[in-house]
mmCIF file of the C-alpha atoms, coordinates in Angstrom:
data_MODEL
# 
_entry.id   MODEL 
# 
loop_
_atom_site.group_PDB 
_atom_site.id 
_atom_site.type_symbol 
_atom_site.label_atom_id 
_atom_site.label_alt_id 
_atom_site.label_comp_id 
_atom_site.label_asym_id 
_atom_site.label_entity_id 
_atom_site.label_seq_id 
_atom_site.pdbx_PDB_ins_code 
_atom_site.Cartn_x 
_atom_site.Cartn_y 
_atom_site.Cartn_z 
_atom_site.occupancy 
_atom_site.B_iso_or_equiv 
_atom_site.pdbx_formal_charge 
_atom_site.auth_seq_id 
_atom_site.auth_comp_id 
_atom_site.auth_asym_id 
_atom_site.auth_atom_id 
_atom_site.pdbx_PDB_model_num 
ATOM 1   C CA . MET A 1 1   ? 3.881   143.247 -86.525 1.00 0.00 ? 1   MET A CA 1 
ATOM 2   C CA . VAL A 1 2   ? 4.844   140.822 -83.771 1.00 0.00 ? 2   VAL A CA 1 
ATOM 3   C CA . LEU A 1 3   ? 2.155   138.967 -81.834 1.00 0.00 ? 3   LEU A CA 1 
ATOM 4   C CA . LYS A 1 4   ? 1.167   140.876 -78.673 1.00 0.00 ? 4   LYS A CA 1 
ATOM 5   C CA . LEU A 1 5   ? 0.183   139.129 -75.445 1.00 0.00 ? 5   LEU A CA 1 
ATOM 6   C CA . VAL A 1 6   ? -1.642  141.390 -73.018 1.00 0.00 ? 6   VAL A CA 1 
ATOM 7   C CA . GLY A 1 7   ? -1.578  140.126 -69.472 1.00 0.00 ? 7   GLY A CA 1 
ATOM 8   C CA . ALA A 1 8   ? -0.277  140.420 -65.957 1.00 0.00 ? 8   ALA A CA 1 
ATOM 9   C CA . GLY A 1 9   ? 2.965   139.063 -64.563 1.00 0.00 ? 9   GLY A CA 1 
ATOM 10  C CA . LEU A 1 10  ? 1.262   137.188 -61.727 1.00 0.00 ? 10  LEU A CA 1 
ATOM 11  C CA . SER A 1 11  ? -1.484  135.758 -63.918 1.00 0.00 ? 11  SER A CA 1 
ATOM 12  C CA . THR A 1 12  ? -1.244  132.007 -64.260 1.00 0.00 ? 12  THR A CA 1 
ATOM 13  C CA . SER A 1 13  ? -3.351  132.216 -67.431 1.00 0.00 ? 13  SER A CA 1 
ATOM 14  C CA . THR A 1 14  ? -0.946  134.744 -68.952 1.00 0.00 ? 14  THR A CA 1 
ATOM 15  C CA . LEU A 1 15  ? 1.942   132.444 -68.042 1.00 0.00 ? 15  LEU A CA 1 
ATOM 16  C CA . ARG A 1 16  ? 0.150   129.507 -69.717 1.00 0.00 ? 16  ARG A CA 1 
ATOM 17  C CA . ALA A 1 17  ? -0.093  131.398 -73.030 1.00 0.00 ? 17  ALA A CA 1 
ATOM 18  C CA . ALA A 1 18  ? 3.476   132.722 -72.759 1.00 0.00 ? 18  ALA A CA 1 
ATOM 19  C CA . LEU A 1 19  ? 4.837   129.198 -72.166 1.00 0.00 ? 19  LEU A CA 1 
ATOM 20  C CA . VAL A 1 20  ? 3.302   127.974 -75.405 1.00 0.00 ? 20  VAL A CA 1 
ATOM 21  C CA . LEU A 1 21  ? 4.572   130.988 -77.349 1.00 0.00 ? 21  LEU A CA 1 
ATOM 22  C CA . VAL A 1 22  ? 8.090   130.264 -76.093 1.00 0.00 ? 22  VAL A CA 1 
ATOM 23  C CA . GLU A 1 23  ? 7.800   126.523 -76.789 1.00 0.00 ? 23  GLU A CA 1 
ATOM 24  C CA . LYS A 1 24  ? 6.607   127.257 -80.336 1.00 0.00 ? 24  LYS A CA 1 
ATOM 25  C CA . LYS A 1 25  ? 9.390   129.838 -80.808 1.00 0.00 ? 25  LYS A CA 1 
ATOM 26  C CA . VAL A 1 26  ? 6.879   132.561 -81.689 1.00 0.00 ? 26  VAL A CA 1 
ATOM 27  C CA . PRO A 1 27  ? 8.207   136.094 -81.153 1.00 0.00 ? 27  PRO A CA 1 
ATOM 28  C CA . PHE A 1 28  ? 5.860   138.182 -79.053 1.00 0.00 ? 28  PHE A CA 1 
ATOM 29  C CA . ASP A 1 29  ? 5.680   141.354 -77.026 1.00 0.00 ? 29  ASP A CA 1 
ATOM 30  C CA . MET A 1 30  ? 4.256   141.200 -73.529 1.00 0.00 ? 30  MET A CA 1 
ATOM 31  C CA . ALA A 1 31  ? 2.058   144.143 -72.646 1.00 0.00 ? 31  ALA A CA 1 
ATOM 32  C CA . LYS A 1 32  ? 0.489   144.940 -69.304 1.00 0.00 ? 32  LYS A CA 1 
ATOM 33  C CA . GLY A 1 33  ? -3.008  146.323 -69.441 1.00 0.00 ? 33  GLY A CA 1 
ATOM 34  C CA . GLU A 1 34  ? -5.497  147.823 -67.080 1.00 0.00 ? 34  GLU A CA 1 
ATOM 35  C CA . HIS A 1 35  ? -7.885  144.934 -67.454 1.00 0.00 ? 35  HIS A CA 1 
ATOM 36  C CA . LYS A 1 36  ? -10.985 146.877 -66.471 1.00 0.00 ? 36  LYS A CA 1 
ATOM 37  C CA . ALA A 1 37  ? -10.231 149.904 -68.685 1.00 0.00 ? 37  ALA A CA 1 
ATOM 38  C CA . PRO A 1 38  ? -12.651 150.469 -71.591 1.00 0.00 ? 38  PRO A CA 1 
ATOM 39  C CA . GLU A 1 39  ? -9.928  149.809 -74.204 1.00 0.00 ? 39  GLU A CA 1 
ATOM 40  C CA . PHE A 1 40  ? -9.114  146.448 -72.608 1.00 0.00 ? 40  PHE A CA 1 
ATOM 41  C CA . VAL A 1 41  ? -12.743 145.396 -72.145 1.00 0.00 ? 41  VAL A CA 1 
ATOM 42  C CA . SER A 1 42  ? -13.383 146.168 -75.818 1.00 0.00 ? 42  SER A CA 1 
ATOM 43  C CA . LYS A 1 43  ? -10.918 143.351 -76.599 1.00 0.00 ? 43  LYS A CA 1 
ATOM 44  C CA . GLN A 1 44  ? -11.678 140.997 -73.657 1.00 0.00 ? 44  GLN A CA 1 
ATOM 45  C CA . SER A 1 45  ? -15.325 141.309 -72.683 1.00 0.00 ? 45  SER A CA 1 
ATOM 46  C CA . PHE A 1 46  ? -14.859 139.722 -69.257 1.00 0.00 ? 46  PHE A CA 1 
ATOM 47  C CA . GLY A 1 47  ? -12.031 142.097 -68.308 1.00 0.00 ? 47  GLY A CA 1 
ATOM 48  C CA . GLN A 1 48  ? -9.627  139.236 -67.578 1.00 0.00 ? 48  GLN A CA 1 
ATOM 49  C CA . VAL A 1 49  ? -6.123  138.443 -68.753 1.00 0.00 ? 49  VAL A CA 1 
ATOM 50  C CA . PRO A 1 50  ? -4.690  137.369 -71.077 1.00 0.00 ? 50  PRO A CA 1 
ATOM 51  C CA . TYR A 1 51  ? -5.717  138.325 -74.533 1.00 0.00 ? 51  TYR A CA 1 
ATOM 52  C CA . MET A 1 52  ? -3.672  138.157 -77.680 1.00 0.00 ? 52  MET A CA 1 
ATOM 53  C CA . ILE A 1 53  ? -3.458  140.390 -80.730 1.00 0.00 ? 53  ILE A CA 1 
ATOM 54  C CA . ASP A 1 54  ? -1.990  138.442 -83.645 1.00 0.00 ? 54  ASP A CA 1 
ATOM 55  C CA . ASP A 1 55  ? 0.277   140.014 -86.246 1.00 0.00 ? 55  ASP A CA 1 
ATOM 56  C CA . ASP A 1 56  ? -2.750  140.536 -88.526 1.00 0.00 ? 56  ASP A CA 1 
ATOM 57  C CA . GLY A 1 57  ? -4.878  142.198 -85.814 1.00 0.00 ? 57  GLY A CA 1 
ATOM 58  C CA . PHE A 1 58  ? -6.866  139.084 -84.855 1.00 0.00 ? 58  PHE A CA 1 
ATOM 59  C CA . VAL A 1 59  ? -7.874  139.273 -81.166 1.00 0.00 ? 59  VAL A CA 1 
ATOM 60  C CA . LEU A 1 60  ? -8.370  136.157 -79.042 1.00 0.00 ? 60  LEU A CA 1 
ATOM 61  C CA . TYR A 1 61  ? -8.830  135.622 -75.325 1.00 0.00 ? 61  TYR A CA 1 
ATOM 62  C CA . GLU A 1 62  ? -8.946  132.646 -72.940 1.00 0.00 ? 62  GLU A CA 1 
ATOM 63  C CA . SER A 1 63  ? -5.510  131.152 -72.400 1.00 0.00 ? 63  SER A CA 1 
ATOM 64  C CA . ARG A 1 64  ? -6.284  127.621 -73.576 1.00 0.00 ? 64  ARG A CA 1 
ATOM 65  C CA . ALA A 1 65  ? -7.872  128.955 -76.781 1.00 0.00 ? 65  ALA A CA 1 
ATOM 66  C CA . ILE A 1 66  ? -4.796  131.133 -77.351 1.00 0.00 ? 66  ILE A CA 1 
ATOM 67  C CA . CYS A 1 67  ? -2.559  128.095 -76.837 1.00 0.00 ? 67  CYS A CA 1 
ATOM 68  C CA . ARG A 1 68  ? -4.530  125.958 -79.303 1.00 0.00 ? 68  ARG A CA 1 
ATOM 69  C CA . TYR A 1 69  ? -4.515  128.780 -81.866 1.00 0.00 ? 69  TYR A CA 1 
ATOM 70  C CA . ILE A 1 70  ? -0.748  129.283 -81.540 1.00 0.00 ? 70  ILE A CA 1 
ATOM 71  C CA . GLU A 1 71  ? -0.154  125.535 -81.902 1.00 0.00 ? 71  GLU A CA 1 
ATOM 72  C CA . GLU A 1 72  ? -2.235  125.355 -85.064 1.00 0.00 ? 72  GLU A CA 1 
ATOM 73  C CA . LYS A 1 73  ? -0.999  128.567 -86.669 1.00 0.00 ? 73  LYS A CA 1 
ATOM 74  C CA . TYR A 1 74  ? 2.662   127.779 -85.940 1.00 0.00 ? 74  TYR A CA 1 
ATOM 75  C CA . ALA A 1 75  ? 2.448   123.995 -86.294 1.00 0.00 ? 75  ALA A CA 1 
ATOM 76  C CA . GLY A 1 76  ? 5.621   123.855 -88.362 1.00 0.00 ? 76  GLY A CA 1 
ATOM 77  C CA . GLN A 1 77  ? 7.888   125.529 -85.834 1.00 0.00 ? 77  GLN A CA 1 
ATOM 78  C CA . GLY A 1 78  ? 9.046   124.769 -82.322 1.00 0.00 ? 78  GLY A CA 1 
ATOM 79  C CA . THR A 1 79  ? 7.835   121.709 -80.475 1.00 0.00 ? 79  THR A CA 1 
ATOM 80  C CA . PRO A 1 80  ? 4.733   119.971 -81.899 1.00 0.00 ? 80  PRO A CA 1 
ATOM 81  C CA . LEU A 1 81  ? 2.179   120.172 -79.068 1.00 0.00 ? 81  LEU A CA 1 
ATOM 82  C CA . VAL A 1 82  ? -0.922  118.480 -80.508 1.00 0.00 ? 82  VAL A CA 1 
ATOM 83  C CA . PRO A 1 83  ? -0.726  115.147 -82.327 1.00 0.00 ? 83  PRO A CA 1 
ATOM 84  C CA . ILE A 1 84  ? -2.097  115.115 -85.856 1.00 0.00 ? 84  ILE A CA 1 
ATOM 85  C CA . ASP A 1 85  ? -3.205  111.480 -86.060 1.00 0.00 ? 85  ASP A CA 1 
ATOM 86  C CA . PRO A 1 86  ? -6.828  110.898 -84.918 1.00 0.00 ? 86  PRO A CA 1 
ATOM 87  C CA . LYS A 1 87  ? -6.014  108.624 -81.971 1.00 0.00 ? 87  LYS A CA 1 
ATOM 88  C CA . GLY A 1 88  ? -3.160  110.798 -80.755 1.00 0.00 ? 88  GLY A CA 1 
ATOM 89  C CA . LYS A 1 89  ? -5.347  113.898 -81.034 1.00 0.00 ? 89  LYS A CA 1 
ATOM 90  C CA . ALA A 1 90  ? -8.162  112.141 -79.171 1.00 0.00 ? 90  ALA A CA 1 
ATOM 91  C CA . LEU A 1 91  ? -5.741  111.225 -76.370 1.00 0.00 ? 91  LEU A CA 1 
ATOM 92  C CA . PHE A 1 92  ? -4.571  114.855 -76.283 1.00 0.00 ? 92  PHE A CA 1 
ATOM 93  C CA . GLU A 1 93  ? -8.185  116.064 -75.997 1.00 0.00 ? 93  GLU A CA 1 
ATOM 94  C CA . GLN A 1 94  ? -8.738  113.549 -73.202 1.00 0.00 ? 94  GLN A CA 1 
ATOM 95  C CA . ALA A 1 95  ? -5.633  114.819 -71.384 1.00 0.00 ? 95  ALA A CA 1 
ATOM 96  C CA . ALA A 1 96  ? -6.702  118.452 -71.874 1.00 0.00 ? 96  ALA A CA 1 
ATOM 97  C CA . SER A 1 97  ? -10.110 117.585 -70.418 1.00 0.00 ? 97  SER A CA 1 
ATOM 98  C CA . ILE A 1 98  ? -8.427  115.891 -67.451 1.00 0.00 ? 98  ILE A CA 1 
ATOM 99  C CA . GLU A 1 99  ? -6.450  119.062 -66.753 1.00 0.00 ? 99  GLU A CA 1 
ATOM 100 C CA . PHE A 1 100 ? -9.511  121.295 -67.061 1.00 0.00 ? 100 PHE A CA 1 
ATOM 101 C CA . ALA A 1 101 ? -11.880 119.111 -65.009 1.00 0.00 ? 101 ALA A CA 1 
ATOM 102 C CA . ASN A 1 102 ? -9.643  117.360 -62.491 1.00 0.00 ? 102 ASN A CA 1 
ATOM 103 C CA . PHE A 1 103 ? -6.621  119.598 -61.916 1.00 0.00 ? 103 PHE A CA 1 
ATOM 104 C CA . ASP A 1 104 ? -7.522  123.223 -62.569 1.00 0.00 ? 104 ASP A CA 1 
ATOM 105 C CA . PRO A 1 105 ? -10.592 123.459 -60.281 1.00 0.00 ? 105 PRO A CA 1 
ATOM 106 C CA . PHE A 1 106 ? -8.487  122.463 -57.271 1.00 0.00 ? 106 PHE A CA 1 
ATOM 107 C CA . ALA A 1 107 ? -5.173  124.098 -58.184 1.00 0.00 ? 107 ALA A CA 1 
ATOM 108 C CA . SER A 1 108 ? -6.646  127.440 -59.281 1.00 0.00 ? 108 SER A CA 1 
ATOM 109 C CA . LYS A 1 109 ? -8.670  127.849 -56.100 1.00 0.00 ? 109 LYS A CA 1 
ATOM 110 C CA . ALA A 1 110 ? -5.730  126.811 -53.915 1.00 0.00 ? 110 ALA A CA 1 
ATOM 111 C CA . VAL A 1 111 ? -3.489  129.334 -55.678 1.00 0.00 ? 111 VAL A CA 1 
ATOM 112 C CA . PHE A 1 112 ? -6.183  131.980 -55.212 1.00 0.00 ? 112 PHE A CA 1 
ATOM 113 C CA . GLU A 1 113 ? -5.796  131.416 -51.480 1.00 0.00 ? 113 GLU A CA 1 
ATOM 114 C CA . ASN A 1 114 ? -2.090  132.268 -51.994 1.00 0.00 ? 114 ASN A CA 1 
ATOM 115 C CA . PHE A 1 115 ? -2.852  135.597 -53.567 1.00 0.00 ? 115 PHE A CA 1 
ATOM 116 C CA . LYS A 1 116 ? -5.527  136.794 -51.134 1.00 0.00 ? 116 LYS A CA 1 
ATOM 117 C CA . PRO A 1 117 ? -3.065  138.901 -49.093 1.00 0.00 ? 117 PRO A CA 1 
ATOM 118 C CA . MET A 1 118 ? -2.288  140.978 -52.201 1.00 0.00 ? 118 MET A CA 1 
ATOM 119 C CA . TRP A 1 119 ? -5.890  142.186 -52.100 1.00 0.00 ? 119 TRP A CA 1 
ATOM 120 C CA . GLY A 1 120 ? -6.003  142.645 -48.347 1.00 0.00 ? 120 GLY A CA 1 
ATOM 121 C CA . LEU A 1 121 ? -7.793  139.335 -47.787 1.00 0.00 ? 121 LEU A CA 1 
ATOM 122 C CA . THR A 1 122 ? -6.859  136.583 -45.373 1.00 0.00 ? 122 THR A CA 1 
ATOM 123 C CA . PRO A 1 123 ? -6.028  133.144 -46.764 1.00 0.00 ? 123 PRO A CA 1 
ATOM 124 C CA . ASP A 1 124 ? -8.193  130.382 -45.347 1.00 0.00 ? 124 ASP A CA 1 
ATOM 125 C CA . LYS A 1 125 ? -5.926  127.479 -44.431 1.00 0.00 ? 125 LYS A CA 1 
ATOM 126 C CA . ALA A 1 126 ? -8.885  125.094 -44.029 1.00 0.00 ? 126 ALA A CA 1 
ATOM 127 C CA . VAL A 1 127 ? -10.092 125.873 -47.568 1.00 0.00 ? 127 VAL A CA 1 
ATOM 128 C CA . PHE A 1 128 ? -6.535  125.484 -48.879 1.00 0.00 ? 128 PHE A CA 1 
ATOM 129 C CA . ASP A 1 129 ? -6.098  122.158 -47.069 1.00 0.00 ? 129 ASP A CA 1 
ATOM 130 C CA . THR A 1 130 ? -9.420  120.835 -48.417 1.00 0.00 ? 130 THR A CA 1 
ATOM 131 C CA . LEU A 1 131 ? -8.462  121.815 -51.965 1.00 0.00 ? 131 LEU A CA 1 
ATOM 132 C CA . ILE A 1 132 ? -5.044  120.215 -51.620 1.00 0.00 ? 132 ILE A CA 1 
ATOM 133 C CA . ALA A 1 133 ? -6.634  117.012 -50.303 1.00 0.00 ? 133 ALA A CA 1 
ATOM 134 C CA . GLY A 1 134 ? -8.949  116.942 -53.335 1.00 0.00 ? 134 GLY A CA 1 
ATOM 135 C CA . LEU A 1 135 ? -6.046  117.664 -55.666 1.00 0.00 ? 135 LEU A CA 1 
ATOM 136 C CA . SER A 1 136 ? -3.961  114.950 -54.020 1.00 0.00 ? 136 SER A CA 1 
ATOM 137 C CA . ALA A 1 137 ? -6.670  112.390 -54.743 1.00 0.00 ? 137 ALA A CA 1 
ATOM 138 C CA . LYS A 1 138 ? -6.698  113.454 -58.404 1.00 0.00 ? 138 LYS A CA 1 
ATOM 139 C CA . LEU A 1 139 ? -2.898  113.325 -58.551 1.00 0.00 ? 139 LEU A CA 1 
ATOM 140 C CA . GLU A 1 140 ? -2.996  109.699 -57.421 1.00 0.00 ? 140 GLU A CA 1 
ATOM 141 C CA . VAL A 1 141 ? -4.780  108.952 -60.698 1.00 0.00 ? 141 VAL A CA 1 
ATOM 142 C CA . TYR A 1 142 ? -2.145  110.997 -62.532 1.00 0.00 ? 142 TYR A CA 1 
ATOM 143 C CA . GLU A 1 143 ? 0.475   108.700 -60.974 1.00 0.00 ? 143 GLU A CA 1 
ATOM 144 C CA . ILE A 1 144 ? -1.295  105.675 -62.485 1.00 0.00 ? 144 ILE A CA 1 
ATOM 145 C CA . ILE A 1 145 ? -1.465  107.330 -65.924 1.00 0.00 ? 145 ILE A CA 1 
ATOM 146 C CA . LEU A 1 146 ? 2.140   108.551 -65.772 1.00 0.00 ? 146 LEU A CA 1 
ATOM 147 C CA . GLY A 1 147 ? 3.293   105.137 -64.593 1.00 0.00 ? 147 GLY A CA 1 
ATOM 148 C CA . LYS A 1 148 ? 2.360   103.837 -68.047 1.00 0.00 ? 148 LYS A CA 1 
ATOM 149 C CA . GLN A 1 149 ? 3.586   106.689 -70.247 1.00 0.00 ? 149 GLN A CA 1 
ATOM 150 C CA . LYS A 1 150 ? 5.894   109.688 -70.188 1.00 0.00 ? 150 LYS A CA 1 
ATOM 151 C CA . TYR A 1 151 ? 3.239   112.432 -70.451 1.00 0.00 ? 151 TYR A CA 1 
ATOM 152 C CA . LEU A 1 152 ? -0.483  112.780 -69.840 1.00 0.00 ? 152 LEU A CA 1 
ATOM 153 C CA . ALA A 1 153 ? -1.468  112.033 -73.472 1.00 0.00 ? 153 ALA A CA 1 
ATOM 154 C CA . GLY A 1 154 ? 1.310   109.558 -74.298 1.00 0.00 ? 154 GLY A CA 1 
ATOM 155 C CA . ASP A 1 155 ? 5.051   109.663 -74.787 1.00 0.00 ? 155 ASP A CA 1 
ATOM 156 C CA . GLU A 1 156 ? 5.278   113.153 -76.303 1.00 0.00 ? 156 GLU A CA 1 
ATOM 157 C CA . ILE A 1 157 ? 4.648   116.449 -74.525 1.00 0.00 ? 157 ILE A CA 1 
ATOM 158 C CA . THR A 1 158 ? 1.418   118.215 -75.503 1.00 0.00 ? 158 THR A CA 1 
ATOM 159 C CA . LEU A 1 159 ? -0.438  121.391 -74.675 1.00 0.00 ? 159 LEU A CA 1 
ATOM 160 C CA . ALA A 1 160 ? -2.245  119.412 -71.958 1.00 0.00 ? 160 ALA A CA 1 
ATOM 161 C CA . ASP A 1 161 ? 1.037   119.009 -70.077 1.00 0.00 ? 161 ASP A CA 1 
ATOM 162 C CA . LEU A 1 162 ? 1.915   122.682 -70.485 1.00 0.00 ? 162 LEU A CA 1 
ATOM 163 C CA . PHE A 1 163 ? -1.542  123.709 -69.273 1.00 0.00 ? 163 PHE A CA 1 
ATOM 164 C CA . HIS A 1 164 ? -0.546  122.376 -65.821 1.00 0.00 ? 164 HIS A CA 1 
ATOM 165 C CA . LEU A 1 165 ? 2.685   124.316 -65.447 1.00 0.00 ? 165 LEU A CA 1 
ATOM 166 C CA . PRO A 1 166 ? 1.508   127.743 -64.234 1.00 0.00 ? 166 PRO A CA 1 
ATOM 167 C CA . TYR A 1 167 ? -0.170  126.231 -61.177 1.00 0.00 ? 167 TYR A CA 1 
ATOM 168 C CA . GLY A 1 168 ? 2.736   123.904 -60.563 1.00 0.00 ? 168 GLY A CA 1 
ATOM 169 C CA . SER A 1 169 ? 5.290   126.702 -60.421 1.00 0.00 ? 169 SER A CA 1 
ATOM 170 C CA . SER A 1 170 ? 6.960   127.705 -57.197 1.00 0.00 ? 170 SER A CA 1 
ATOM 171 C CA . ARG A 1 171 ? 5.825   131.296 -57.828 1.00 0.00 ? 171 ARG A CA 1 
ATOM 172 C CA . SER A 1 172 ? 2.179   130.289 -57.420 1.00 0.00 ? 172 SER A CA 1 
ATOM 173 C CA . TRP A 1 173 ? 2.659   128.185 -54.300 1.00 0.00 ? 173 TRP A CA 1 
ATOM 174 C CA . GLY A 1 174 ? 5.620   129.952 -52.732 1.00 0.00 ? 174 GLY A CA 1 
ATOM 175 C CA . PHE A 1 175 ? 3.676   133.092 -51.881 1.00 0.00 ? 175 PHE A CA 1 
ATOM 176 C CA . TYR A 1 176 ? 1.208   131.096 -49.799 1.00 0.00 ? 176 TYR A CA 1 
ATOM 177 C CA . LEU A 1 177 ? 3.914   129.070 -48.064 1.00 0.00 ? 177 LEU A CA 1 
ATOM 178 C CA . ILE A 1 178 ? 5.855   132.207 -47.126 1.00 0.00 ? 178 ILE A CA 1 
ATOM 179 C CA . LYS A 1 179 ? 2.749   133.938 -45.769 1.00 0.00 ? 179 LYS A CA 1 
ATOM 180 C CA . THR A 1 180 ? 1.557   130.949 -43.758 1.00 0.00 ? 180 THR A CA 1 
ATOM 181 C CA . SER A 1 181 ? 4.954   129.991 -42.335 1.00 0.00 ? 181 SER A CA 1 
ATOM 182 C CA . ASN A 1 182 ? 5.320   133.232 -40.335 1.00 0.00 ? 182 ASN A CA 1 
# 
């Protein structure tokens, strides 16, 4: 059985897990699910995407947990995404914490403003602008870190770098820019 990733095409969290599966060269099937249906909720208690069903039936949800699991299970294939030496791993954990605490809270809420029209809601430009100002301040610190090394945890790409990509994609931001430029 091939690993199955259940998610939604517009879900940044689904994209995060899919990016790691591709980077690790892990074959997988992408399945769309009704995330509030009883069958889905029996696998993902919060009714959110994504969740993964491994080739042995193991079920896991939360995109960052899925990414860490894939990296560990398939450590010998694709790109290594978590250092194995203690200091390198500590720097990775630091970088992952930076993404979770200093990038995601601003980026995820700003992207949510992008998607409001899909649910019949009106984006709030003032909220978006405030979030972008907060994110910009955090990105100034990123500039300092990245001025000293190639990636957030050092000179090799890690999961922490990939964790940023779904919110940095043009798909996430483009929808908002198109809607607000009219």
